[in-house]
C-alpha positions in Angstrom: -9.5 -32.5 11.4 -6.9 -31.1 9.3 -8.1 -28.9 6.4 -6.7 -29.3 3.0 -7.1 -26.7 0.3 -7.8 -28.2 -3.1 -7.8 -26.2 -6.5 -11.4 -27.0 -7.3 -14.2 -24.7 -8.0 -15.0 -24.2 -4.4 -11.5 -23.4 -3.9 -11.5 -20.8 -6.8 -14.7 -19.3 -5.4 -12.9 -18.9 -1.9 -9.8 -17.1 -3.7 -12.5 -14.8 -5.5 -14.1 -14.0 -2.4 -10.9 -12.7 -0.5 -10.4 -10.7 -4.0 -13.9 -9.3 -3.4 -14.0 -8.6 0.1 -10.3 -7.3 0.9 -9.1 -6.4 -2.7 -6.5 -9.5 -2.4 -4.0 -9.6 -5.0 -3.1 -13.5 -4.7 0.4 -12.6 -6.4 1.4 -10.3 -3.4 1.6 -13.0 -0.9 1.8 -16.1 -3.3 -0.7 -18.7 -4.2 1.0 -21.0 -1.7 0.5 -18.4 1.1 -3.1 -17.8 0.2 -3.9 -21.7 0.2 -2.0 -22.4 3.5 -4.3 -19.5 5.0 -7.4 -20.9 3.8 -6.3 -24.5 4.9 -5.7 -23.1 8.4 -9.1 -21.3 8.4 -10.7 -24.9 7.4 -9.0 -26.4 10.1 -9.9 -24.0 12.7 -13.7 -24.0 11.4 -13.5 -28.1 11.6 -13.7 -28.7 7.8 -11.4 -31.0 5.8 -13.3 -30.6 2.5 -13.1 -27.4 0.5 -16.6 -27.6 -0.9 -18.3 -28.0 2.6 -16.2 -25.1 3.8 -17.2 -23.0 1.1 -21.0 -24.0 1.9 -20.0 -22.8 5.5 -18.5 -19.5 4.4 -21.7 -18.6 2.2 -23.9 -18.6 5.4 -21.6 -17.3 8.3 -20.2 -13.7 8.5 -18.3 -15.1 11.4 -16.4 -17.8 9.3 -15.7 -14.9 6.7 -13.9 -12.9 9.3 -12.2 -16.0 10.8 -10.8 -16.6 6.9 -9.8 -12.9 6.7 -8.0 -13.1 10.1 -6.1 -16.1 8.6 -5.1 -14.2 5.4 -4.1 -11.0 7.0 -0.5 -11.2 8.7 0.4 -7.9 10.6 3.8 -6.5 10.1 4.4 -3.2 12.1 6.4 -1.4 14.8 6.8 2.0 16.4 7.8 4.7 14.6 8.4 2.4 11.3 10.2 4.6 8.4 11.0 7.4 11.0 11.4 10.1 8.0 7.6 9.9 7.9 7.2 10.7 11.4 9.8 13.2 11.1 8.0 15.2 8.6 4.8 14.8 10.6 6.5 16.6 13.6 7.8 19.2 11.4 4.5 19.9 10.0 2.8 19.8 13.4 5.1 22.5 14.7 4.2 24.6 11.8 1.1 24.2 9.7 -0.7 21.5 12.1 -0.4 24.0 15.1 -2.0 26.9 13.1 -4.7 24.7 12.1 -5.3 23.0 15.7 -5.7 26.7 16.9 -9.1 26.9 14.8 -10.4 23.1 15.3 -8.7 19.8 16.5 -6.7 17.9 14.1 -8.2 14.9 12.5 -5.7 12.0 12.0 -6.5 8.5 10.5 -4.3 5.3 10.3 -5.4 2.6 8.2 -4.7 -0.4 8.3 -3.5 0.3 11.9 -2.6 -3.4 12.6 -2.0 -3.9 16.1 -1.6 -0.1 17.0 2.0 0.8 16.8 1.4 3.2 13.8 -1.4 5.3 15.0 0.1 5.3 18.6 3.5 6.7 17.0 1.4 9.3 15.2 0.0 10.5 18.6 3.3 10.5 20.6 4.8 12.4 17.5 2.1 15.2 17.8 2.6 15.2 21.6 6.3 15.6 21.3 5.7 18.5 18.8 3.9 20.2 21.8 0.4 19.8 20.7 -2.0 19.1 23.8 -4.5 16.5 23.9 -7.2 18.7 23.1 -5.7 19.6 19.7 -5.9 16.2 17.8 -7.4 12.8 17.7 -6.1 9.7 16.1 -8.7 7.3 14.4 -7.4 3.7 13.7 -9.1 1.1 11.3 -8.3 -2.3 10.4 -10.1 -5.4 9.0 -8.7 -7.6 11.9 -10.6 -8.0 14.8 -7.8 -9.7 16.8 -5.5 -6.7 15.6 -7.8 -4.1 17.1 -8.2 -6.0 20.6 -4.3 -6.1 20.7 -4.0 -2.6 19.9 -6.8 -1.3 22.5 -5.0 -3.1 25.2 -2.0 -0.8 24.5 0.5 -3.6 25.8 3.6 -4.6 23.6 6.4 -6.8 23.5 10.2 -5.6 22.7 9.6 -6.7 19.2 7.5 -3.9 18.5 10.3 -1.7 18.9 13.3 -1.3 16.3 16.6 0.1 17.3 17.0 3.7 15.9 13.6 4.3 14.8 12.8 7.4 16.8 11.7 10.9 15.6 13.9 13.5 17.6 14.9 11.7 20.6 16.5 8.4 21.4 14.1 5.3 21.5 14.8 4.6 24.9 13.8 8.1 25.7 10.5 7.7 24.0 9.9 4.4 26.0 10.5 6.1 29.2 8.3 8.7 28.7 5.0 7.0 27.3 5.6 3.4 28.5 5.4 1.6 31.7 7.7 -1.5 32.1 5.8 -4.6 33.1 8.1 -7.4 33.2 9.1 -8.2 29.4 5.9 -6.3 28.4 5.7 -2.4 27.5 2.3 -0.7 28.7 1.5 2.5 26.8 0.4 5.2 29.3 -3.2 6.4 29.1 -2.2 9.8 27.9 -1.4 8.4 24.8 -4.1 5.7 24.7 -6.7 8.1 25.0 -5.7 10.0 21.9 -6.3 6.9 19.6 -9.7 5.7 18.9 -9.9 2.1 17.2 -12.6 0.5 15.1 -13.1 -2.0 12.2 -12.9 -0.9 8.7 -11.9 -2.0 5.3 -10.2 0.3 2.8 -11.3 -2.3 -0.2 -14.9 -1.3 0.6 -15.9 1.9 -1.4 -18.1 2.9 1.5 -15.4 3.0 4.0 -16.1 6.0 6.3 -18.4 7.2 4.0 -20.3 9.6 6.2 -17.4 10.7 8.2 -15.8 14.2 8.2 -12.6 14.4 6.3 -9.1 14.1 7.9 -6.1 16.6 7.8 -3.6 13.5 7.9 -3.9 10.1 6.8 -1.2 7.3 6.9 -2.0 4.4 4.6 1.4 2.7 3.9 2.0 -0.6 2.5 -1.6 -1.9 1.9 -1.9 -0.9 -1.9 0.7 -3.4 -2.7 -1.7 -6.2 -1.4 -4.5 -4.9 -3.7 -5.3 -5.9 -7.1 -5.3 -3.0 -9.4 -9.2 -2.5 -9.4 -9.1 -2.3 -5.4 -6.1 0.1 -5.8 -8.0 2.5 -8.0 -11.0 2.4 -5.8 -8.8 2.8 -2.8 -7.4 5.8 -4.0 -10.6 7.5 -4.6 -11.6 6.6 -1.3 -8.4 8.4 0.1 -8.9 11.4 -1.8 -12.5 11.5 -0.4 -11.3 11.2 3.0 -8.7 13.9 3.1 -9.3 17.7 3.5 -7.9 20.1 0.8 -4.4 20.4 1.2 -4.4 17.5 3.5 -1.5 14.8 3.8 -1.3 11.3 2.6 1.6 9.2 3.5 2.1 6.0 1.6 4.8 3.2 1.2 7.7 3.4 -1.2 6.2 0.9 -3.4 2.9 2.6 -3.6 4.1 6.1 -5.1 3.2 5.0 -8.5 -0.7 5.2 -7.5 -0.6 8.9 -7.1 -2.7 10.9 -9.6 -1.2 14.2 -10.3 -4.8 16.0 -10.7 -5.5 14.8 -7.1 -2.1 14.9 -5.1 1.1 16.5 -5.2 4.5 15.1 -4.2 6.1 16.9 -1.1 9.9 17.1 -1.3 11.0 15.4 1.9 13.5 12.4 1.4 12.2 8.8 2.0 8.8 10.4 3.9 6.8 9.3 0.6 4.0 12.2 1.6 1.6 13.9 -0.7 -0.6 16.9 -0.4 -4.2 16.7 -1.7 -4.7 19.2 -4.4 -7.0 22.0 -3.3 -7.9 23.8 -6.2 -7.9 23.9 -10.4 -5.1 26.1 -10.0 -3.1 23.8 -7.7 -3.9 20.9 -10.1 -2.1 22.3 -13.0 1.1 21.8 -10.9 1.9 18.4 -11.9 4.6 17.0 -9.7 4.4 13.4 -10.3 3.1 11.0 -12.8 1.0 8.0 -11.7 -2.0 5.9 -12.4 -5.1 7.2 -14.0 -8.1 6.4 -11.8 -10.8 4.8 -13.8 -14.1 6.9 -13.8 -16.3 4.0 -14.4 -19.0 3.9 -11.5 -18.4 0.9 -9.1 -21.3 -0.5 -7.0 -21.5 0.6 -3.3 -21.4 -2.1 -0.7 -21.7 -1.3 3.0 -20.1 -3.5 5.6 -18.9 -7.1 4.8 -22.3 -8.9 3.4 -22.8 -12.5 3.1 -21.5 -13.1 -0.4 -23.9 -14.5 -3.3 -22.6 -18.1 -4.5 -19.9 -17.4 -7.1 -19.7 -19.7 -10.2 -16.3 -20.6 -11.6 -16.8 -18.3 -14.4 -17.5 -15.5 -12.0 -14.5 -16.4 -10.1 -12.2 -16.5 -13.2 -13.6 -12.7 -14.3 -12.3 -11.1 -11.3 -9.0 -9.6 -11.5 -6.1 -11.3 -9.4 -2.8 -11.1 -11.4 -1.7 -7.5 -11.7 1.9 -6.9 -13.0 4.6 -6.6 -10.7 4.4 -2.9 -10.6 1.3 -0.7 -11.3 0.7 0.6 -14.7 1.2 4.2 -15.9 -1.6 6.6 -17.1 -3.3 5.8 -20.3 -2.4 9.4 -21.6 1.4 8.7 -21.6 3.0 7.3 -24.9 4.3 3.6 -24.2 7.6 3.0 -25.1 8.5 1.4 -28.5 7.7 -2.4 -28.6 9.9 -5.3 -29.7 8.5 -7.5 -32.5 5.5 -9.6 -31.7 7.5 -12.6 -31.1 9.7 -11.0 -28.6 6.9 -9.4 -27.1 5.3 -13.0 -26.4 8.8 -13.9 -24.9 9.1 -10.9 -22.6 5.6 -11.5 -21.6 6.5 -15.1 -20.4 9.2 -13.7 -18.5 7.2 -11.0 -16.8 4.6 -13.7 -15.8 7.6 -15.5 -14.2 8.2 -12.5 -12.3 4.6 -11.9 -11.2 4.6 -15.5 -10.0 7.3 -14.5 -7.6 10.1 -16.4 -9.5 12.3 -13.1 -9.6 15.7 -15.2 -9.9 14.6 -17.2 -12.9 13.0 -14.2 -14.6 16.0 -12.0 -14.4 18.3 -14.9 -15.6 15.9 -15.4 -18.7 15.8 -11.8 -19.2 19.5 -11.5 -19.3 19.8 -14.4 -21.8 17.4 -12.6 -23.8 19.3 -9.4 -23.9 22.5 -11.3 -25.0 20.6 -11.8 -28.4 18.5 -8.4 -28.3 21.0 -6.2 -26.8 19.1 -3.0 -28.0 15.7 -3.9 -26.6 14.6 -0.9 -24.2 11.6 -3.3 -23.3 13.7 -6.0 -21.9 16.0 -3.5 -20.1 12.7 -1.9 -18.6 11.6 -5.4 -17.3 14.9 -6.4 -16.0 14.9 -3.0 -13.9 11.5 -4.0 -12.7 12.6 -7.5 -11.6 15.8 -6.1 -9.9 13.6 -3.7 -8.0 11.4 -6.4 -7.0 14.5 -8.2 -5.6 15.6 -5.2 -3.7 18.7 -4.7 -6.1 18.2 -0.9 -6.2 21.6 -0.1 -8.0 21.3 -2.7 -10.6 17.7 -1.7 -11.1 18.9 1.9 -11.7 21.6 0.8 -14.2 18.9 -1.4 -16.0 16.5 1.6 -16.3 19.2 4.0 -17.4 20.1 1.7 -20.3 16.2 1.5 -21.3 16.2 5.1 -21.5 19.4 5.4 -23.4 18.0 3.1 -26.0 14.4 4.6 -25.9 14.4 8.1 -24.6 10.5 8.0 -24.4 10.4 5.2 -21.9 8.5 7.0 -19.6 8.2 4.0 -17.0 12.1 4.1 -16.8 12.0 7.7 -16.3 9.6 7.5 -13.5 11.3 4.5 -11.6 14.7 6.5 -11.9 13.0 9.6 -10.7 11.7 8.3 -7.4 14.7 6.6 -6.7 16.5 9.8 -7.2 14.2 11.4 -4.9 14.6 8.6 -2.4 18.4 9.3 -2.4 17.9 12.9 -2.0 18.8 13.9 -5.3 16.2 16.3 -5.8 17.6 18.4 -8.8 18.4 15.2 -10.8 14.5 13.7 -9.7 13.0 17.3 -11.0 15.0 17.0 -14.4 13.5 13.6 -15.0 10.1 14.5 -14.1 10.3 17.8 -16.6 11.2 15.3 -19.2 8.3 13.1 -18.2 5.8 16.0 -18.2 7.2 16.8 -21.8 6.2 13.1 -23.0 2.6 13.5 -21.4 0.0 13.7 -24.0 -2.9 16.1 -23.4 -6.1 14.5 -22.4 
């Protein structure tokens, strides 16, 4: 039976369920992608009717798990973003080795997908000279299928990318830690034994609630799929999971989530690594500007419960459409706003961008600037759109124009600072960060 997703109350409830359970921001993969995944899960479960499938979900944990499997699309490889592993090896050779002399290092990878990232972490520490007794890597994911594949430790050539090694060639790493089995690569037991896999969901505030804190946490390119409430909750969880001075690795697009009272940036190009602030004295060293995490209490929810029936009103009340990029702290002065009519027009353009219509949004923004050439807000929005398209050079030009027109435009200053850091221009990035600090309003 062919499943077909329909925009009914039940369909809205299913989307809201995904929002609740895994923090899914529908705009991150597109509403069409979400609908295809739901239709696929419906078909696999033998349902062609959305209402019947929604009733099925309410009484079956297995059905919920299957739906999540349909949504989650793993994208990973060994030593992905190699600068992160280069820094990890450097840290292991210095601070990590000293800490391991007192107690084994604890490292965490979440989401771990099919295992390439946590195994890369283990190989990096072995390459740094640490013994098997000096560290342990734990790895979590919401996908049972991904965890099963990860535990097998057998990979295809697709899991490797040319040139993504730490200090040696990828071929040397493969020869040292893998056994070739036809077209497959089987990881040796020495590496497999260093990684322990188990199910886990960072969107759940009870994630690893009673575990001991970790020295290193890799959580890269997950927060971009969360809605803002789930991002804030996840950042609180990550802070809880780390030792004082512990290391947090994020993806490039997630660096705006860092709160300066909780984490400080480590200057290492393209590693996107942060150290958990250890003391009030260290908290005063604000190295970055990012989202303020709300302090409102959230209900704790162990595991993945069978959800209550969601009414359409409840489904609509759940946040599913944050802006393209995370908002800045409320403690920062906002940029000067254009007149109300212009604000409405720019809001329409931003809505286009949030729906993934980046090319149309960019063209509309250009058109707007022809008649409003002094609008800092429009240049800021255009820079965000260009960044979403991966056109970093054009984005930087737009942000510079926004700053020229409005020197207090903190968002543009922050985007430029992050980009300069990515390019290794640390002095220029530091100057921008100092300007940001001067614009920060005391709490």
